[in-house]
DSSP file (Angstrom, degrees, kcal/mol; ACC not computed):
  #  RESIDUE AA STRUCTURE BP1 BP2  ACC     N-H-->O    O-->H-N    N-H-->O    O-->H-N    TCO  KAPPA ALPHA  PHI   PSI    X-CA   Y-CA   Z-CA
    1    1 A M              0   0    0      0, 0.0    49,-1.7     0, 0.0     2,-0.5   0.000 360.0 360.0 360.0 154.6   25.7   -8.5   17.2
    2    2 A M  E     -AB  15  49A   0     13,-0.7    13,-2.1    14,-0.7     2,-0.3  -0.924 360.0-129.6-117.2 133.5   22.2   -7.8   18.1
    3    3 A R  E     +A   14   0A   0     45,-3.2     2,-0.3    -2,-0.5    11,-0.2  -0.638  41.3 172.0 -76.0 134.1   19.1   -9.5   16.7
    4    4 A F        +     0   0    0      9,-1.9    -2,-0.0    -2,-0.3     2,-0.0  -1.000  26.5  10.6-151.1 141.2   16.7   -6.7   15.7
    5    5 A G  S    S-     0   0    0     -2,-0.3     2,-0.1     2,-0.1     6,-0.0  -0.116  89.2 -42.1  87.3 177.4   13.4   -6.3   13.9
    6    6 A K        -     0   0    0      1,-0.1     2,-1.6    -2,-0.0    -2,-0.1  -0.424  58.1-107.6 -80.0 155.8   10.7   -8.6   12.7
    7    7 A K        +     0   0    0     -2,-0.1     2,-0.2     3,-0.0    -1,-0.1  -0.619  54.8 159.5 -85.9  82.0   11.5  -11.9   11.0
    8    8 A R        -     0   0    0     -2,-1.6     3,-0.4     4,-0.1     5,-0.0  -0.617  54.0-101.5 -96.1 166.1   10.6  -11.2    7.4
    9    9 A K  S    S+     0   0    0      1,-0.2    -1,-0.1    -2,-0.2    -2,-0.0   0.900 114.9  17.3 -57.1 -48.6   12.0  -13.2    4.6
   10   10 A L  S    S+     0   0    0      2,-0.1    -1,-0.2     3,-0.0    -3,-0.0   0.321  95.0 116.4-109.9   7.7   14.7  -10.8    3.4
   11   11 A S  S    S-     0   0    0     -3,-0.4     2,-0.2     1,-0.1    -6,-0.0  -0.522  75.1-104.1 -78.2 144.9   15.0   -8.5    6.4
   12   12 A P        -     0   0    0      0, 0.0    -8,-0.2     0, 0.0    -1,-0.1  -0.485  26.8-162.4 -68.1 132.9   18.4   -8.4    8.2
   13   13 A R  S    S+     0   0    0     -2,-0.2    -9,-1.9     1,-0.1     2,-0.4   0.728  73.9  40.6 -88.6 -23.2   18.1  -10.4   11.4
   14   14 A F  E     -A    3   0A   0    -11,-0.2   -11,-0.2    35,-0.0     2,-0.2  -0.969  67.8-163.1-127.6 142.7   21.3   -8.9   12.9
   15   15 A I  E     -A    2   0A   0    -13,-2.1   -13,-0.7    -2,-0.4    -2,-0.0  -0.508  42.9 -44.1-113.8-172.9   22.6   -5.4   12.9
   16   16 A R        -     0   0    0     -2,-0.2   -14,-0.7   -15,-0.2    -1,-0.3   0.325  69.4 -77.7 -53.4 176.2   26.0   -4.0   13.6
   17   17 A L        -     0   0    0    -16,-0.2     2,-0.4    -3,-0.1    -1,-0.1  -0.486  42.6-173.6 -78.6 142.1   28.4   -4.8   16.5
   18   18 A Y        -     0   0    0     -2,-0.2     2,-0.2    15,-0.1    15,-0.1  -0.994  26.0-114.4-135.4 144.6   27.9   -3.4   19.9
   19   19 A E        -     0   0    0     13,-0.5    13,-2.6    -2,-0.4     2,-0.6  -0.536  25.1-123.2 -78.7 139.7   30.2   -3.7   22.9
   20   20 A I  E     -C   31   0B   0     -2,-0.2    11,-0.2    11,-0.2     3,-0.1  -0.748  29.1-179.0 -81.7 119.8   29.0   -5.7   25.9
   21   21 A V  E     +     0   0B   0      9,-2.5     2,-0.3    -2,-0.6    10,-0.2   0.854  62.9   6.1 -87.3 -40.0   29.2   -3.3   28.9
   22   22 A E  E     -C   30   0B   0      8,-1.5     8,-2.9     0, 0.0     2,-0.8  -1.000  55.6-138.4-150.3 141.9   28.1   -5.6   31.7
   23   23 A R  E     +C   29   0B   0     -2,-0.3     6,-0.2     6,-0.2    -3,-0.0  -0.901  23.0 179.8 -99.4 106.5   27.2   -9.2   32.3
   24   24 A I  E     -     0   0B   0      4,-1.4     5,-0.2    -2,-0.8    -1,-0.2   0.895  67.9 -17.6 -77.8 -41.8   24.1   -9.0   34.5
   25   25 A S  E >  S-C   28   0B   0      3,-1.6     3,-1.0     0, 0.0    -1,-0.2  -0.886  85.2 -81.1-149.3 177.4   23.7  -12.8   34.8
   26   26 A P  T 3  S+     0   0    0      0, 0.0     3,-0.0     0, 0.0    -2,-0.0   0.737 131.6  29.3 -59.7 -20.2   24.9  -15.8   32.8
   27   27 A V  T 3  S+     0   0    0      1,-0.1    19,-2.4    18,-0.0     2,-0.4   0.342 110.2  73.7-121.0   6.8   22.2  -15.2   30.2
   28   28 A V  E <   -CD  25  45B   0     -3,-1.0    -3,-1.6    17,-0.2    -4,-1.4  -0.984  54.3-178.4-129.5 131.6   21.6  -11.4   30.3
   29   29 A Y  E     -CD  23  44B   0     15,-2.9    15,-3.2    -2,-0.4     2,-0.5  -0.949  21.7-139.7-129.4 147.0   23.9   -8.7   29.0
   30   30 A R  E     -CD  22  43B   0     -8,-2.9    -9,-2.5    -2,-0.3    -8,-1.5  -0.923  26.4-157.2-103.1 129.1   23.9   -4.9   28.9
   31   31 A L  E     -C   20   0B   0     11,-2.6     2,-1.1    -2,-0.5   -11,-0.2  -0.742  21.9-119.6-107.9 154.0   25.1   -3.4   25.6
   32   32 A D        -     0   0    0    -13,-2.6   -13,-0.5    -2,-0.3   -12,-0.0  -0.784  41.1-172.4 -90.6  95.9   26.5    0.0   24.7
   33   33 A L        -     0   0    0     -2,-1.1     9,-0.1   -15,-0.1   -15,-0.1  -0.632  22.5-112.0 -92.5 148.5   24.0    1.2   22.2
   34   34 A P    >   -     0   0    0      0, 0.0     3,-1.5     0, 0.0    -1,-0.1  -0.217  34.3-100.7 -72.3 169.5   24.4    4.4   20.2
   35   35 A S  G >  S+     0   0    0      1,-0.3     3,-1.5     2,-0.2     4,-0.1   0.776 118.2  65.4 -64.6 -27.7   22.2    7.5   20.7
   36   36 A E  G 3  S+     0   0    0      1,-0.3    -1,-0.3     2,-0.1     3,-0.2   0.687 104.8  46.9 -70.8 -14.1   19.9    6.7   17.7
   37   37 A L  G X  S+     0   0    0     -3,-1.5     3,-1.6     1,-0.1    -1,-0.3  -0.020  74.4 120.9-109.5  28.1   18.8    3.6   19.5
   38   38 A K  T <   +     0   0    0     -3,-1.5    -1,-0.1     1,-0.3    -2,-0.1   0.716  66.5  63.5 -67.5 -20.1   18.2    5.3   22.8
   39   39 A K  T 3  S+     0   0    0     -3,-0.2     2,-0.4    -4,-0.1    -1,-0.3   0.619  88.7  85.2 -77.9 -11.5   14.5    4.2   22.8
   40   40 A I  S <  S-     0   0    0     -3,-1.6     2,-0.2     1,-0.0    -7,-0.1  -0.767  88.9-116.1 -93.9 133.2   15.5    0.6   23.0
   41   41 A Y        -     0   0    0     -2,-0.4    -2,-0.1     1,-0.1    -1,-0.0  -0.483  22.5-140.8 -65.4 134.5   16.2   -0.9   26.4
   42   42 A N  S    S+     0   0    0     -2,-0.2   -11,-2.6    -4,-0.1     2,-0.5   0.171  71.1  94.4 -92.9  19.5   19.9   -1.9   26.4
   43   43 A V  E     -D   30   0B   0    -13,-0.2     2,-0.3   -15,-0.0   -13,-0.2  -0.949  53.9-179.4-111.9 128.3   19.6   -5.2   28.3
   44   44 A F  E     -D   29   0B   0    -15,-3.2   -15,-2.9    -2,-0.5     2,-0.1  -0.943  28.0-118.9-132.1 147.3   19.3   -8.4   26.2
   45   45 A H  E >   -D   28   0B   0     -2,-0.3     3,-2.1   -17,-0.2     4,-0.4  -0.474  37.4-110.1 -75.3 153.9   19.0  -12.1   26.7
   46   46 A V  G >  S+     0   0    0    -19,-2.4     3,-0.9     1,-0.3   -18,-0.1   0.758 116.8  64.8 -60.4 -25.2   21.8  -14.3   25.3
   47   47 A S  G 3  S+     0   0    0    -20,-0.2    -1,-0.3     1,-0.2   -20,-0.0   0.692  98.6  55.5 -70.4 -17.3   19.4  -15.6   22.6
   48   48 A M  G <  S+     0   0    0     -3,-2.1   -45,-3.2   -46,-0.0     2,-0.3   0.544 103.0  62.8 -92.5  -8.2   19.2  -12.1   21.2
   49   49 A V  B <   -B    2   0A   0     -3,-0.9     2,-0.4    -4,-0.4   -47,-0.2  -0.830  64.6-156.6-116.9 156.7   23.0  -11.6   20.7
   50   50 A R        -     0   0    0    -49,-1.7     2,-0.2    -2,-0.3    -3,-0.0  -0.991  25.1-111.5-132.9 139.7   25.5  -13.5   18.6
   51   51 A R        -     0   0    0     -2,-0.4     2,-0.5     1,-0.1     0, 0.0  -0.470  30.4-137.0 -68.9 137.1   29.2  -13.8   19.0
   52   52 A Y        -     0   0    0     -2,-0.2     2,-0.6   -51,-0.0    -1,-0.1  -0.857   9.6-156.4 -99.3 127.4   31.2  -12.0   16.3
   53   53 A I        -     0   0    0     -2,-0.5    -2,-0.0     2,-0.0     2,-0.0  -0.917  27.5-118.5-103.4 118.3   34.2  -13.8   14.8
   54   54 A Y        +     0   0    0     -2,-0.6     2,-0.4     2,-0.0     3,-0.1  -0.289  37.2 177.0 -60.3 132.8   36.6  -11.3   13.4
   55   55 A D    >   -     0   0    0      1,-0.1     3,-1.7    -2,-0.0     4,-0.4  -0.988  31.0-143.7-141.1 127.9   37.2  -11.7    9.7
   56   56 A L  G >  S+     0   0    0     -2,-0.4     3,-1.2     1,-0.3    -1,-0.1   0.767  99.3  67.4 -63.2 -25.2   39.4   -9.5    7.5
   57   57 A S  G 3  S+     0   0    0      1,-0.2    -1,-0.3    -3,-0.1    -3,-0.0   0.704  93.7  60.1 -69.4 -16.2   36.9   -9.8    4.6
   58   58 A H  G <  S+     0   0    0     -3,-1.7     2,-0.5     2,-0.0    -1,-0.2   0.626  87.3  89.9 -82.0 -13.7   34.4   -7.8    6.7
   59   59 A V    <   -     0   0    0     -3,-1.2    -3,-0.0    -4,-0.4     0, 0.0  -0.739  59.0-167.5 -90.7 124.4   36.7   -4.8    6.9
   60   60 A V        -     0   0    0     -2,-0.5     2,-0.1     5,-0.0     5,-0.1  -0.950  24.8-123.4-111.1 119.7   36.4   -2.3    4.1
   61   61 A P    >>  -     0   0    0      0, 0.0     3,-1.6     0, 0.0     4,-0.5  -0.399  15.4-135.5 -61.5 133.2   39.2    0.3    3.8
   62   62 A H  T 34 S+     0   0    0      1,-0.3     3,-0.5     2,-0.2     5,-0.2   0.702 100.5  68.8 -67.2 -17.2   37.6    3.8    4.1
   63   63 A S  T 34 S+     0   0    0      1,-0.2    -1,-0.3     3,-0.1    -3,-0.0   0.760  95.0  56.3 -71.1 -22.4   39.8    5.0    1.2
   64   64 A E  T <4 S+     0   0    0     -3,-1.6     2,-0.5     1,-0.1    -1,-0.2   0.713 102.2  63.4 -80.0 -20.2   37.8    2.7   -1.2
   65   65 A I  S  < S-     0   0    0     -4,-0.5     2,-1.0    -3,-0.5    -1,-0.1  -0.907  73.6-145.5-111.6 129.7   34.5    4.3   -0.3
   66   66 A E        -     0   0    0     -2,-0.5     8,-0.4     8,-0.2     2,-0.3  -0.800  24.4-158.0 -93.3 100.7   33.7    7.9   -1.0
   67   67 A L        -     0   0    0     -2,-1.0     6,-0.2    -5,-0.2    -2,-0.0  -0.571   6.8-137.3 -82.8 140.8   31.5    9.0    2.0
   68   68 A Q    >   -     0   0    0      4,-3.2     3,-2.3    -2,-0.3     4,-0.1  -0.438  37.1 -94.8 -84.1 167.5   29.2   11.9    1.8
   69   69 A P  T 3  S+     0   0    0      0, 0.0    -1,-0.1     0, 0.0    -2,-0.0   0.794 127.7  55.5 -56.8 -29.1   28.9   14.4    4.7
   70   70 A N  T 3  S-     0   0    0      2,-0.1     3,-0.1     1,-0.0    -3,-0.0   0.215 122.0-108.4 -88.8  17.1   25.9   12.5    6.1
   71   71 A L  S <  S+     0   0    0     -3,-2.3     2,-0.3     1,-0.2    -4,-0.0   0.716  80.6 124.6  64.2  26.4   28.0    9.2    6.1
   72   72 A M        -     0   0    0     -4,-0.1    -4,-3.2    -6,-0.0     2,-0.3  -0.716  43.5-157.5-104.6 161.8   26.1    7.7    3.1
   73   73 A Y        -     0   0    0     -2,-0.3     2,-0.3    -6,-0.2    -6,-0.1  -0.981  17.9-115.5-138.4 154.1   27.7    6.5   -0.1
   74   74 A S        -     0   0    0     -8,-0.4     2,-0.7    -2,-0.3    -8,-0.2  -0.677  16.7-140.7 -92.4 141.6   26.3    6.0   -3.6
   75   75 A K        -     0   0    0     -2,-0.3    27,-0.1    25,-0.0    -1,-0.0  -0.888  20.5-165.2-100.3 111.7   26.0    2.6   -5.2
   76   76 A E        -     0   0    0     -2,-0.7    25,-3.4    25,-0.2     2,-0.2  -0.859  17.4-128.0-102.4 125.4   26.9    2.9   -8.8
   77   77 A P  E     -E  100   0C   0      0, 0.0    23,-0.3     0, 0.0     3,-0.1  -0.485  23.7-178.2 -70.6 139.7   26.0    0.0  -11.2
   78   78 A V  E     -     0   0C   0     21,-3.5     2,-0.3     1,-0.4    22,-0.2   0.821  59.6 -24.7-102.7 -51.3   29.0   -1.2  -13.3
   79   79 A R  E     -E   99   0C   0     20,-1.1    20,-2.8    18,-0.0     2,-0.6  -0.987  59.7-101.5-159.2 165.2   27.4   -3.9  -15.4
   80   80 A I  E     -E   98   0C   0     -2,-0.3    18,-0.2    18,-0.2     3,-0.1  -0.828  27.1-175.2 -94.5 124.1   24.7   -6.5  -15.7
   81   81 A L  E     -     0   0C   0     16,-3.4     2,-0.3    -2,-0.6    17,-0.2   0.825  65.5  -2.2 -88.4 -34.7   25.8  -10.0  -14.8
   82   82 A A  E     -E   97   0C   0     15,-1.0    15,-2.9     2,-0.0     2,-0.4  -0.995  55.7-148.6-156.0 154.8   22.6  -11.9  -15.6
   83   83 A R  E     +E   96   0C   0     -2,-0.3     2,-0.3    13,-0.2    13,-0.2  -0.958  22.0 163.9-125.0 146.4   19.0  -11.5  -16.7
   84   84 A E  E     -E   95   0C   0     11,-2.5    11,-3.6    -2,-0.4     2,-0.5  -0.985  29.8-133.9-155.8 157.4   16.0  -13.6  -15.8
   85   85 A V  E     -E   94   0C   0     -2,-0.3     2,-0.5     9,-0.2    -2,-0.0  -0.969  17.0-151.7-118.0 120.0   12.2  -13.3  -15.9
   86   86 A K  E     -E   93   0C   0      7,-3.0     7,-3.1    -2,-0.5     2,-0.6  -0.793  12.5-151.1 -92.0 126.9   10.3  -14.4  -12.8
   87   87 A E  E     +E   92   0C   0     -2,-0.5     5,-0.2     5,-0.2     2,-0.1  -0.876  16.4 178.6-105.8 123.0    6.9  -15.7  -13.6
   88   88 A L        -     0   0    0      3,-3.1     5,-0.0    -2,-0.6     0, 0.0  -0.297  53.8 -73.4-100.7-167.5    4.1  -15.3  -11.1
   89   89 A R  S    S-     0   0    0      1,-0.2    -2,-0.0    -2,-0.1     3,-0.0   0.948 124.1  -4.5 -57.6 -52.6    0.5  -16.4  -11.7
   90   90 A N  S    S+     0   0    0     -3,-0.0     2,-0.3     0, 0.0    -1,-0.2   0.114 123.8  74.4-129.8  22.5   -0.5  -13.7  -14.1
   91   91 A K        -     0   0    0      2,-0.0    -3,-3.1     0, 0.0     2,-0.5  -0.976  55.6-153.8-138.8 147.9    2.6  -11.5  -14.2
   92   92 A R  E     -E   87   0C   0     -2,-0.3    -5,-0.2    -5,-0.2    -7,-0.0  -0.992  13.7-165.8-121.6 125.1    6.1  -11.6  -15.6
   93   93 A I  E     -E   86   0C   0     -7,-3.1    -7,-3.0    -2,-0.5     2,-0.4  -0.937  12.7-143.3-114.9 114.3    8.8   -9.6  -13.8
   94   94 A P  E     -E   85   0C   0      0, 0.0    19,-2.8     0, 0.0     2,-0.3  -0.642  24.0-172.2 -76.9 126.6   12.1   -9.0  -15.6
   95   95 A L  E     -EF  84 112C   0    -11,-3.6   -11,-2.5    -2,-0.4     2,-0.4  -0.885   9.7-163.0-118.9 149.9   15.1   -9.1  -13.1
   96   96 A V  E     -EF  83 111C   0     15,-2.8    15,-2.8    -2,-0.3     2,-0.7  -0.979  18.9-134.4-129.6 145.7   18.7   -8.3  -13.6
   97   97 A K  E     -EF  82 110C   0    -15,-2.9   -16,-3.4    -2,-0.4   -15,-1.0  -0.903  32.1-160.0 -98.2 116.3   21.7   -9.2  -11.5
   98   98 A V  E     -EF  80 109C   0     11,-3.2    11,-1.9    -2,-0.7     2,-0.5  -0.830  14.1-146.0-109.2 132.1   23.8   -6.0  -11.1
   99   99 A L  E     -E   79   0C   0    -20,-2.8   -21,-3.5    -2,-0.4   -20,-1.1  -0.844  23.9-146.4 -91.8 125.8   27.4   -5.7  -10.2
  100  100 A L  E >   -E   77   0C   0     -2,-0.5     3,-1.5     4,-0.3     7,-0.1  -0.611  26.7 -88.5 -95.5 154.0   28.0   -2.5   -8.2
  101  101 A H  T 3  S+     0   0    0    -25,-3.4   -25,-0.2     1,-0.3    -1,-0.1  -0.362 111.9   6.8 -60.5 131.9   31.1   -0.3   -8.3
  102  102 A R  T 3  S+     0   0    0      1,-0.2     2,-0.3    -2,-0.1    -1,-0.3   0.762 107.6 111.1  62.3  30.4   33.7   -1.4   -5.7
  103  103 A H    <   -     0   0    0     -3,-1.5    -1,-0.2     2,-0.0     2,-0.1  -0.952  67.3-117.4-126.6 150.5   31.8   -4.6   -4.8
  104  104 A G    >   -     0   0    0     -2,-0.3     3,-1.4    -3,-0.1    -4,-0.3  -0.345  30.2-106.5 -80.5 167.1   32.7   -8.2   -5.6
  105  105 A S  G >  S+     0   0    0      1,-0.3     3,-1.3     2,-0.2    -1,-0.1   0.773 119.3  63.1 -66.3 -25.0   30.6  -10.4   -7.8
  106  106 A E  G 3  S+     0   0    0      1,-0.2    -1,-0.3    -7,-0.0    -7,-0.0   0.686 101.7  52.5 -72.1 -15.7   29.4  -12.3   -4.7
  107  107 A E  G <  S+     0   0    0     -3,-1.4    -1,-0.2    -7,-0.1    -2,-0.2   0.240  79.8 132.3-100.6  11.9   27.7   -9.1   -3.5
  108  108 A A    <   -     0   0    0     -3,-1.3     2,-0.3    -9,-0.1    -9,-0.2  -0.339  46.9-141.9 -63.8 146.0   25.8   -8.5   -6.8
  109  109 A T  E     -F   98   0C   0    -11,-1.9   -11,-3.2    -2,-0.0     2,-0.5  -0.817   5.8-127.6-114.3 151.3   22.2   -7.7   -6.3
  110  110 A R  E     +F   97   0C   0     -2,-0.3     2,-0.3   -13,-0.2   -13,-0.2  -0.839  36.3 171.6 -95.6 131.0   19.0   -8.6   -8.1
  111  111 A E  E     -F   96   0C   0    -15,-2.8   -15,-2.8    -2,-0.5     2,-0.3  -0.934  39.4 -92.5-137.6 160.0   16.9   -5.7   -9.2
  112  112 A I  E     -F   95   0C   0     -2,-0.3     2,-0.3   -17,-0.2   -17,-0.2  -0.547  43.9-121.9 -73.0 131.4   13.8   -5.1  -11.3
  113  113 A E              0   0    0    -19,-2.8    -1,-0.1    -2,-0.3   -30,-0.0  -0.570 360.0 360.0 -76.8 134.2   14.7   -4.2  -14.9
  114  114 A E              0   0    0     -2,-0.3    -1,-0.1     0, 0.0    -2,-0.0   0.411 360.0 360.0-106.8 360.0   13.3   -0.8  -15.9
């Protein structure tokens, strides 16, 4: 996996898997990046990559997901699991924990109630 982007609080620090093409030195690797990342230099220090340990729970059968032609899928809410109100200094923000279609309860997301 490759470390990518700025370290913001909720931003993903690692993105998808890439194959190591070449070991340049004990601490430097060349990765096989897709064409959409062609502007990024494909040589990384070992601190920027993370070993991936295969886990069957990470594999999603493609029959469960209905992909659109542009390889996107829609997230449909099924039900609200919990409600809470977050209080800031002078604001109250109503939040809901939403269970999405074909997702487990551990993958439920918190969203602003409308």
